[in-house]
C-alpha positions in Angstrom: 148.3 22.0 -90.3 144.8 22.5 -89.5 142.5 23.0 -92.3 140.2 26.0 -91.8 136.4 26.4 -91.4 134.5 25.4 -94.8 131.3 27.1 -95.4 128.6 24.9 -96.3 128.3 26.0 -100.2 131.8 24.4 -100.5 131.4 21.4 -98.4 128.2 20.9 -100.8 130.4 21.4 -103.7 133.3 19.2 -102.7 132.1 16.3 -100.4 131.5 14.3 -102.3 134.3 13.0 -104.2 135.6 9.7 -102.8 139.4 8.9 -102.1 139.4 5.1 -103.0 138.7 5.7 -107.2 141.6 6.7 -109.1 142.2 9.8 -110.1 140.3 11.6 -107.1 143.4 14.7 -106.4 142.3 15.5 -109.8 138.7 15.4 -108.9 139.2 17.0 -106.2 141.2 20.0 -108.0 138.5 20.2 -110.3 135.5 20.3 -107.9 137.8 23.4 -105.9 138.2 25.1 -109.0 134.4 24.8 -110.2 133.6 26.0 -106.4 135.5 29.2 -106.1 133.9 30.1 -109.4 130.9 29.0 -108.3 130.8 31.3 -105.5 132.7 34.4 -107.7 130.5 37.2 -108.2 132.4 37.7 -111.6 134.6 35.4 -114.1 138.1 34.7 -112.9 141.8 34.4 -114.3 144.0 31.4 -113.6 146.0 33.4 -111.3 142.4 34.7 -109.8 141.1 30.9 -109.2 144.4 29.5 -107.5 144.3 32.4 -104.8 140.5 31.8 -104.3 141.7 28.1 -103.1 144.6 29.0 -101.3 141.7 31.1 -99.9 138.4 28.7 -99.3 140.5 26.0 -99.2 144.3 26.5 -97.6 145.2 24.3 -100.5 147.9 25.8 -103.2 148.2 24.5 -106.6 150.9 24.2 -108.8 150.8 27.0 -112.4 151.1 23.0 -114.3 148.2 21.5 -112.0 146.0 24.5 -112.8 146.3 24.9 -116.2 145.9 21.2 -116.7 142.8 21.0 -114.6 141.7 24.4 -116.0 141.9 22.3 -119.8 140.6 19.4 -119.1 137.3 21.2 -117.8 137.0 23.2 -120.7 137.1 20.7 -123.0 134.4 18.9 -121.1 132.5 21.6 -121.2 132.3 22.6 -117.7 134.1 25.9 -118.4 133.5 28.9 -120.9 137.0 30.8 -121.8 136.0 34.8 -122.3 138.2 37.7 -123.1 141.4 38.6 -121.2 142.0 35.2 -119.9 139.1 34.7 -117.2 137.0 32.2 -116.9 133.3 31.1 -116.1 131.1 28.5 -115.1 128.8 27.1 -118.5 125.5 27.8 -117.7 124.2 24.6 -117.6 126.6 23.2 -115.4 126.1 26.5 -113.1 122.7 25.1 -113.1 124.0 21.9 -111.8 126.4 23.2 -108.6 122.9 25.5 -107.8 121.4 22.5 -106.9 123.7 20.7 -105.4 124.4 24.2 -102.8 120.3 24.3 -102.6 120.4 20.7 -101.2 123.0 21.3 -99.1 121.1 24.3 -97.9 117.8 22.0 -96.8 120.3 19.2 -95.2 121.6 21.9 -92.5 118.4 23.4 -92.2 116.6 20.7 -91.1 119.5 19.6 -88.9 119.4 22.7 -87.6 115.5 21.9 -86.4 116.6 18.7 -84.9 119.2 20.4 -82.9 117.1 23.2 -81.5 114.4 20.3 -80.7 117.0 18.4 -78.4 118.2 20.7 -77.0 114.1 22.1 -75.8 113.8 18.7 -74.8 116.8 17.9 -72.4 115.7 21.6 -71.0 118.8 23.4 -72.9 117.2 27.0 -73.7 119.5 28.5 -75.7 118.9 31.6 -78.4 117.7 29.8 -81.4 119.8 32.0 -83.5 123.3 31.4 -82.1 123.0 27.8 -80.5 123.2 26.2 -84.3 125.7 28.7 -85.4 128.1 27.8 -81.6 127.7 24.2 -82.1 129.0 23.7 -85.5 131.5 26.3 -85.4 133.1 25.9 -82.0 132.5 21.7 -82.0 131.4 20.2 -85.0 133.6 22.0 -87.4 136.7 22.1 -84.8 135.9 18.3 -84.0 136.1 16.7 -87.4 139.2 19.3 -88.7 141.1 17.5 -85.3 140.2 13.9 -86.7 141.4 14.9 -90.3 144.2 15.8 -89.0 145.1 12.9 -86.9 144.4 10.9 -90.0 146.9 13.1 -91.8 149.7 12.2 -89.4 148.9 8.6 -89.7 149.1 8.7 -93.2 151.8 11.1 -93.9 154.0 9.9 -91.1 154.0 13.5 -90.0 153.5 14.9 -86.7 150.2 18.1 -86.9 149.9 20.5 -84.1 146.7 19.8 -82.4 144.7 22.3 -79.8 145.4 21.7 -76.5 142.0 20.7 -75.7 139.6 18.4 -77.3 136.6 19.7 -79.2 134.4 18.9 -77.0 135.6 20.5 -74.0 136.7 23.4 -75.9 133.0 23.3 -76.3 131.3 22.6 -73.6 133.8 24.5 -70.9 131.8 27.7 -72.2 128.0 26.6 -70.9 127.4 26.4 -67.1 128.5 24.1 -65.1 124.7 22.6 -64.7 123.7 23.0 -68.2 127.1 20.8 -69.2 125.8 17.7 -69.0 122.3 18.2 -70.7 124.9 19.5 -73.3 126.9 16.3 -73.1 123.1 14.5 -73.7 122.2 17.0 -76.8 125.0 15.6 -78.4 124.9 12.8 -77.7 121.5 12.4 -78.9 122.6 14.5 -82.3 125.2 11.8 -83.0 123.8 8.8 -82.1 120.3 10.3 -84.5 119.3 8.3 -87.6 117.9 11.4 -88.8 119.0 10.9 -92.2 119.4 15.3 -92.4 121.0 14.6 -89.2 123.5 12.3 -90.5 124.4 13.7 -93.5 125.4 17.5 -92.0 127.7 15.2 -90.4 128.7 12.9 -92.9 129.6 15.7 -95.7 131.0 17.9 -93.3 133.7 14.8 -92.6 134.3 13.8 -95.8 134.9 17.1 -97.2 137.5 18.0 -94.3 139.2 14.3 -94.9 139.3 15.3 -98.8 141.5 18.4 -98.0 143.6 16.7 -96.1 144.1 14.3 -97.7 145.3 16.8 -100.4 148.2 17.9 -98.1 149.7 14.7 -99.2 152.8 14.7 -100.5 153.1 13.6 -104.5 154.7 10.6 -102.7 152.1 9.4 -100.8 149.6 9.6 -103.0 151.4 7.5 -105.9 152.3 4.7 -103.1 148.4 5.3 -101.7 147.4 4.7 -105.1 149.8 1.6 -105.7 148.9 -0.2 -102.2 145.5 0.5 -102.1 144.3 -1.4 -105.1 146.0 -4.5 -103.5 144.6 -6.3 -99.9 145.4 -4.3 -96.8 146.7 -6.5 -94.5 146.7 -5.4 -90.5 147.9 -7.2 -87.0 146.1 -5.3 -84.5 147.0 -5.6 -80.9 144.4 -4.8 -78.7 143.9 -2.3 -75.1 142.2 -3.4 -72.1 140.0 -0.8 -72.8 139.7 -2.1 -76.1 138.5 -5.4 -75.0 136.2 -4.3 -72.3 134.2 -2.5 -75.6 134.4 -6.0 -77.9 133.0 -7.5 -74.4 130.4 -5.0 -73.8 132.1 -5.0 -69.9 131.8 -1.3 -69.5 129.5 1.6 -70.3 131.9 4.1 -72.3 131.1 6.3 -75.3 134.3 4.1 -76.8 132.3 1.0 -77.3 130.6 2.3 -80.2 133.9 3.0 -82.1 135.3 -0.7 -81.0 131.8 -2.3 -82.0 131.9 0.0 -85.1 135.7 -1.1 -86.3 135.5 -4.7 -85.4 131.7 -4.8 -87.0 133.7 -2.6 -90.4 136.8 -5.1 -91.2 134.1 -8.1 -90.5 131.9 -7.0 -93.3 134.7 -5.9 -95.7 136.6 -9.1 -95.2 138.6 -10.3 -97.5 139.5 -6.9 -99.1 140.9 -5.6 -95.8 142.3 -8.4 -93.8 142.8 -7.2 -90.1 144.0 -9.9 -87.4 143.1 -8.9 -84.0 145.2 -10.1 -81.1 145.5 -9.7 -77.3 149.0 -10.1 -75.6 149.2 -12.3 -72.6 150.1 -9.0 -70.5 146.8 -7.6 -71.8 145.0 -9.9 -70.2 146.7 -9.8 -67.3 146.0 -6.5 -67.3 142.3 -7.3 -67.9 142.0 -10.0 -65.1 143.5 -7.3 -62.5 141.3 -4.9 -63.4 138.3 -6.7 -63.1 139.2 -8.5 -59.8 140.2 -4.6 -58.4 136.4 -4.1 -59.1 135.1 -6.9 -58.0 136.7 -6.4 -54.5 136.2 -2.9 -55.1 132.0 -4.0 -55.2 132.1 -6.9 -52.5 130.0 -6.8 -49.9 127.4 -4.6 -51.9 123.8 -6.8 -53.0 121.5 -4.1 -54.8 118.1 -4.3 -53.8 115.7 -2.6 -56.3 115.3 0.4 -55.0 119.1 0.6 -54.1 119.6 -0.2 -57.8 116.7 2.0 -59.0 119.1 5.1 -57.3 121.9 4.5 -58.8 120.6 4.5 -61.9 119.4 7.6 -62.4 123.2 8.5 -61.2 125.2 7.3 -64.3 127.9 10.2 -64.6 128.8 9.9 -60.8 130.1 5.9 -61.8 133.1 4.5 -64.2 131.4 2.7 -67.1 132.3 -0.9 -66.0 130.3 0.3 -62.5 127.4 1.0 -64.3 127.6 -2.0 -66.1 127.7 -3.9 -63.1 124.9 -1.7 -61.6 122.0 -2.5 -64.9 123.1 -6.1 -64.1 122.4 -6.4 -60.5 119.4 -4.2 -61.2 117.8 -6.9 -64.2 118.8 -9.7 -62.2 115.7 -11.5 -60.6 117.7 -12.2 -57.2 121.0 -10.3 -55.5 123.7 -10.2 -57.6 126.8 -10.2 -55.8 130.5 -8.7 -57.7 132.0 -12.2 -57.7 129.2 -14.0 -59.6 128.9 -11.2 -62.2 132.9 -10.4 -62.3 134.1 -13.9 -61.8 132.9 -15.4 -65.6 134.6 -13.3 -67.5 137.9 -13.7 -66.0 137.7 -17.2 -65.6 136.9 -17.2 -69.3 138.4 -14.2 -70.6 140.5 -15.8 -73.7 137.4 -18.0 -74.9 135.3 -15.1 -74.9 137.4 -13.3 -76.6 137.7 -15.8 -79.2 134.3 -16.6 -79.5 134.7 -12.3 -80.7 137.5 -13.5 -83.1 140.2 -12.1 -80.6 143.1 -14.5 -80.4 145.7 -14.6 -77.9 149.2 -13.7 -79.9 150.5 -16.2 -77.0 154.3 -14.0 -76.9 156.9 -13.9 -74.0 157.5 -10.1 -72.9 159.2 -10.9 -70.1 162.2 -9.2 -71.3 160.4 -5.9 -71.8 159.9 -5.6 -67.8 164.0 -4.5 -67.4 165.5 -3.3 -70.9 166.2 0.1 -70.0 164.1 2.5 -72.9 161.3 0.2 -71.5 162.2 1.1 -67.4 162.7 5.0 -68.5 159.6 4.9 -70.5 157.7 3.7 -67.5 159.8 5.7 -64.7 158.3 9.3 -66.7 155.1 8.2 -67.7 154.7 6.9 -63.9 155.9 10.6 -62.9 154.2 12.3 -65.5 151.0 10.9 -64.3 151.1 12.0 -61.4 151.8 15.4 -62.0 149.3 16.2 -64.7 146.5 13.5 -62.7 147.1 14.2 -59.1 143.2 12.8 -58.9 143.2 9.8 -60.7 146.5 8.7 -62.2 147.1 5.2 -63.7 148.1 2.4 -61.6 151.8 1.3 -62.1 150.8 -1.9 -63.2 148.6 -0.3 -65.9 151.4 2.0 -67.0 153.5 -0.5 -67.2 151.3 -2.6 -69.8 151.1 0.0 -71.7 154.7 0.7 -72.3 155.1 -2.8 -72.8 152.6 -3.0 -75.5 154.1 -0.1 -76.7 157.4 -1.4 -77.5 156.5 -4.9 -78.4 154.1 -3.4 -81.3 156.6 -0.8 -82.2 159.4 -3.7 -82.2 156.9 -5.9 -84.7 157.5 -3.0 -87.8 160.2 -2.3 -90.0 163.3 -0.3 -88.6 161.4 2.6 -91.3 157.9 2.8 -91.6 157.4 6.2 -94.1 153.7 5.5 -94.6 151.1 3.2 -92.8 151.7 0.7 -95.6 154.5 0.1 -94.2 153.9 -0.5 -90.6 151.7 -4.0 -90.3 151.6 -3.7 -86.4 149.4 -1.0 -84.9 147.7 -1.1 -81.5 144.3 0.2 -81.2 142.8 2.1 -77.7 140.1 4.2 -76.6 142.7 5.2 -73.8 143.7 9.0 -74.8 146.2 8.8 -72.5 147.7 5.9 -74.1 147.8 7.5 -77.1 149.4 11.2 -75.8 151.8 8.9 -74.9 152.4 7.7 -78.4 152.4 11.4 -80.0 155.2 11.8 -77.0 157.6 9.3 -78.0 157.2 10.0 -82.3 158.2 13.1 -81.2 157.4 15.6 -84.5 157.9 12.4 -86.8 156.0 8.6 -87.3 153.4 6.3 -88.4 151.9 6.7 -84.8 151.9 2.7 -83.4 148.8 3.5 -81.3 145.4 4.8 -82.9 141.7 5.2 -82.1 139.2 3.2 -84.2 137.7 6.1 -85.7 141.6 6.7 -87.4 141.7 3.5 -88.3 138.1 3.4 -89.7 138.8 7.0 -91.7 141.8 5.4 -93.4 139.9 2.3 -94.5 138.2 4.3 -96.7 141.1 4.4 -99.2 140.4 0.7 -99.8 136.9 0.5 -99.7 135.5 3.6 -100.5 132.4 5.9 -98.6 129.7 2.4 -98.6 126.7 2.6 -96.3 129.1 0.2 -93.4 132.0 2.6 -93.6 129.5 6.0 -92.9 127.4 4.1 -90.0 130.8 3.2 -88.8 132.3 7.1 -88.6 129.1 8.6 -86.9 129.1 5.3 -84.1 133.0 6.4 -83.8 132.1 10.4 -82.9 130.5 9.3 -79.5 133.9 8.3 -77.4 134.8 12.2 -78.7 132.2 13.2 -76.0 133.8 11.7 -72.9 132.2 11.5 -70.0 134.1 12.4 -66.8 133.8 11.0 -63.3 135.2 11.5 -60.2 137.0 7.8 -58.7 136.8 9.4 -55.3 133.5 10.5 -55.4 132.9 6.8 -56.8 134.4 5.0 -54.4 132.5 6.9 -51.6 129.4 6.4 -53.3 130.2 2.7 -53.5 130.9 2.8 -49.4 127.6 4.4 -48.7 125.6 1.9 -50.6 127.5 -0.7 -48.7 126.5 0.3 -45.6 123.0 0.8 -46.8 122.8 -2.5 -48.0 123.3 -4.0 -44.6 120.3 -2.0 -43.1 117.5 -5.0 -43.3 115.0 -2.8 -44.0 116.4 -0.3 -46.5 113.7 -1.8 -48.9 111.5 0.1 -46.7 113.0 3.5 -48.3 111.9 5.0 -51.4 114.6 5.2 -54.6 114.3 9.1 -54.2 115.3 9.1 -50.0 118.1 6.7 -51.1 119.5 9.0 -53.9 119.1 11.8 -51.8 120.9 9.6 -48.9 123.9 9.5 -51.9 124.0 12.8 -52.6 124.1 14.5 -48.8 127.0 16.7 -48.8 127.4 16.4 -45.1 127.3 12.6 -45.1 130.1 12.7 -48.2 131.8 15.1 -46.0 132.6 13.1 -43.3 133.7 9.7 -45.2 136.1 8.9 -47.8 137.6 6.1 -49.2 140.2 5.5 -46.6 137.4 5.7 -44.0 136.7 2.5 -42.3 133.2 0.8 -42.8 132.1 0.9 -39.4 132.7 4.6 -39.5 131.0 4.5 -42.7 127.6 2.5 -41.2 127.8 5.0 -38.5 127.7 7.8 -40.7 125.5 6.2 -42.8 123.1 5.6 -39.8 123.4 9.0 -39.2 122.0 10.3 -42.8 119.6 7.3 -42.9 118.1 9.1 -39.2 118.2 12.3 -40.6 116.5 11.4 -43.9 114.2 9.7 -42.3 113.1 12.4 -39.5 113.4 15.1 -42.6 111.4 12.4 -44.5 109.1 12.3 -40.8 109.0 16.4 -41.2 108.4 17.0 -44.5 104.9 14.8 -44.0 104.2 16.9 -40.8 104.8 19.8 -43.5 102.4 18.1 -46.0 100.0 17.4 -43.5 99.8 20.9 -42.8 99.9 21.7 -46.1 97.5 19.7 -47.0 95.0 20.7 -44.2 95.5 24.1 -44.3 94.4 23.5 -47.7 91.5 21.4 -47.2 90.7 24.8 -45.3 91.8 26.8 -48.1 89.5 24.5 -49.8 86.4 25.0 -47.2 86.9 28.7 -47.5 87.3 28.7 -51.1 83.9 26.9 -51.7 81.9 28.6 -49.2 82.8 31.8 -50.8 82.2 29.7 -54.5 78.4 29.1 -53.2 78.3 32.5 -51.7 79.1 34.3 -55.3 77.1 31.2 -56.6 74.0 32.7 -54.8 74.9 35.9 -55.8 75.1 35.1 -59.4 71.7 33.0 -59.6 70.1 36.3 -57.6 71.7 38.5 -59.9 70.3 36.5 -62.8 67.3 36.6 -61.3 67.1 40.2 -61.0 68.4 39.9 -64.5 65.5 38.1 -65.9 62.9 40.2 -64.0 63.6 43.3 -65.9 64.3 41.7 -69.0 60.9 40.0 -68.6 59.2 43.2 -67.3 61.3 45.2 -70.8 60.4 42.6 -72.5 56.5 43.7 -71.6 56.8 47.5 -72.4 58.6 46.5 -75.1 55.7 44.3 -76.5 52.9 46.7 -75.3 55.0 49.5 -77.1 54.8 47.4 -80.4 50.9 46.7 -79.9 50.2 50.4 -79.8 52.7 51.3 -82.7 50.8 48.6 -84.4 47.3 49.8 -83.4 48.9 53.8 -84.6 49.8 52.2 -87.5 46.6 50.5 -88.6 44.2 53.3 -87.7 46.4 55.5 -89.5 46.1 52.6 -92.5 42.9 53.1 -92.4 42.4 56.3 -92.4 44.5 57.1 -95.5 42.7 53.7 -97.4 39.5 56.1 -95.7 40.8 59.1 -97.4 41.7 57.5 -100.4 38.4 55.5 -101.0 36.1 59.1 -100.3 38.1 60.9 -102.8 37.9 58.0 -105.1 34.4 57.7 -104.3 33.9 61.6 -105.1 35.5 61.5 -108.3 33.9 58.5 -109.3 30.2 60.7 -108.2 31.3 64.0 -109.6 32.4 62.2 -112.9 29.5 60.1 -113.2 27.0 63.2 -112.6 29.3 65.0 -115.3 28.2 62.7 -117.9 24.3 62.2 -117.1 24.3 66.4 -117.8 26.7 65.9 -121.1 24.1 63.0 -122.2 21.0 65.0 -120.7 22.3 68.1 -123.1 22.9 66.0 -126.1 20.1 64.5 -126.2 18.0 67.3 -125.4 20.1 69.2 -128.3 19.9 66.8 -131.0 16.3 65.1 -130.1 14.8 67.9 -133.6 17.8 67.7 -135.4 17.2 63.3 -135.5 13.5 63.5 -135.3 12.8 66.1 -138.3 15.7 63.8 -139.9 14.1 60.1 -139.2 10.7 61.8 -139.7 9.5 61.3 -135.7 7.5 63.2 -133.7 10.0 65.4 -131.7 8.8 64.0 -128.7 9.3 60.4 -129.6 12.5 61.4 -131.1 14.0 62.8 -127.9 12.6 60.1 -125.4 14.3 57.7 -127.7 17.4 60.1 -127.6 17.5 60.2 -123.3 16.5 56.6 -123.3 19.4 55.8 -125.3 22.2 57.8 -123.7 20.5 56.3 -120.0 20.9 53.7 -120.7 24.6 53.9 -122.3 25.4 55.9 -119.0 24.2 53.4 -116.8 26.7 50.9 -118.2 29.7 52.5 -118.1 28.7 53.5 -114.6 28.6 50.5 -113.8 31.4 49.2 -115.6 34.2 51.9 -114.3 32.2 51.6 -110.9 33.3 48.0 -110.7 36.9 48.3 -112.1 37.4 50.7 -109.3 37.7 48.5 -105.3 36.5 51.7 -103.2 33.3 52.2 -105.9 32.8 48.9 -106.0 32.5 48.3 -102.4 30.4 51.9 -102.0 26.5 50.7 -100.9 25.1 53.8 -102.9 26.8 52.0 -105.7 26.0 48.6 -105.0 22.3 50.4 -104.8 22.9 52.2 -107.9 23.8 48.8 -109.5 20.5 47.3 -108.3 18.4 50.5 -109.4 20.2 50.1 -112.9 19.0 46.3 -113.2 15.6 47.9 -113.7 16.8 50.9 -115.3 17.3 49.3 -118.4 14.4 47.2 -119.0 12.5 50.6 -118.7 15.3 52.2 -121.3 15.6 49.6 -123.5 11.8 49.2 -123.9 11.4 52.9 -124.4 14.4 53.0 -127.3 13.2 49.6 -128.4 9.2 51.4 -128.8 10.7 54.1 -130.5 12.2 52.2 -133.1 9.2 50.1 -133.6 6.8 53.0 -134.3 10.1 54.4 -136.7 9.6 51.1 -138.4 6.3 51.4 -138.3 5.9 54.4 -139.9 7.8 54.0 -142.8 6.2 51.3 -143.6 2.8 53.0 -143.7 4.3 55.7 -146.2 
């Protein structure tokens, strides 16, 4: 019963419903009704609403439940009734839902940009138009859907059909083998990102799917959860070996975060949730056996700094415990042996666990080793491991430990367990094979005995809600869903090579790159395996080192030859550059000379043009001056003639009128006319530039000054004579 994939709009509208508050199921139904009406292009009837919820969410509301929730929404002003029994959203509440959807779209866009940036940073060049869609639909949505289904298994006690492959394997297998490690690194970065939008995008989908899975619970289960979640939750959790390694930080494993997240979360919410973490003596023994096995495997291995640097770049080729040893050896001031590293953990395992809040449950489990149902399970699981995992089956001791731990925990539970609330006892494990054995034992029903920390964290939401601590724990618990596979046989071969290298006195002279090349040398790895005697391994490694040295020498010679060739090419290039520089200088000089010549010619032409313009301007000015002067002279002559004629014509009349003799009258009038003519000619000529600068005019003015006196004297004499005669009369 996997819930179908949800559109981003639907996730944005329902993700905020919290499961630890009273009436969460009614609120979930309300949000589903509102969401289908928001996304519908036209108003819907009650039957249309029910059909849309089935189509979009895979949930079916009973007629009574649908009627009750619709009436509640109408009463609260969220819905509006229309004719023909149709319903639509109230306008103001439709705006609220639109803002939710817009916020969800902004968050998704920011998360998409972060994901595409991570792809580019890790060299995974995917089509930007399909990478994000592929991530959501082929990984994130199936992952949260599977987590929701497993949580439903735990809460309802019903087995759910799950895909044969986990979401991670289904997703990465679509990529080329060389791209898969890079893609896993992208996913790890994305799920461990502190970016708010990235975290919100993941949490919104997790919350929405978890809510839908919870809505599939029967009414009895919901009522039981509601009644019991009001009280404190008490759990006794037995820890598996791998869980202990995670708590102690003894292996480099994505499940470390999940184990630490569950442990830290319970510590933060106590006493609301009371969980006792315990470990059986069998688990302590199994842990010590595992550590002893790694100590034997890594014995006689003394990592030099260059070797430690080389193996740090090959983490995916080693188990988590081996990687942790390598990290410690690399950071140690001196040489760190496997015994020095593992012995303190093995000798002080119980006190170390107690310091982490894990108590020893000192129970005698020896009887389980002879109980027939337990023996049968051990034999069946051993056979299954060899058949299903021929390359790396679990050891008999590990299988015996898992089966006894399962039966011991199951026996602590009541004979009838209808819900996780009745179970009381659990096994927390990060071993997916152990979880698979538990599913096999439960067949088609029953509350799980073995649970991953991620599922327990989801279950705790019913008691503590969706707090920042819960959200952080959920995100950290997702990293184990990104498993890192390694080849046990390959690891053993690599360790054998490292042991042989550590025996060479001059190994420190090798660079870390040379050691890395030796470790991945295919010819060397084909010559040895985990069963090859140490002396043969040493011989094969010596040959590889010699070959590596010869290869390094050849590469050095090639580099020298390339350098020499590069030097010669550089010399030739330098000479060519000098030649080109000379050619450029000559070209520049020639061009400069040509430009200088052209500039000189242009200046000469400009001067000639300027001279011609000046000549033309002078000619025009002379022509204009000549015209003005000619006009002035002609005008003055005409005026002089007019004055003379006027004086002659009026002399007789003036003489008769004034009683003067005619000669005196004519002389007076002529003198007066000439005086006026001279003054007027002087005034007009002075105003005209061409006339004022005329030598003739200047001479005229000098003569005119004398004429003024002459003509003036004559005029005055005539007037004096006239006055005298009048007096005598």
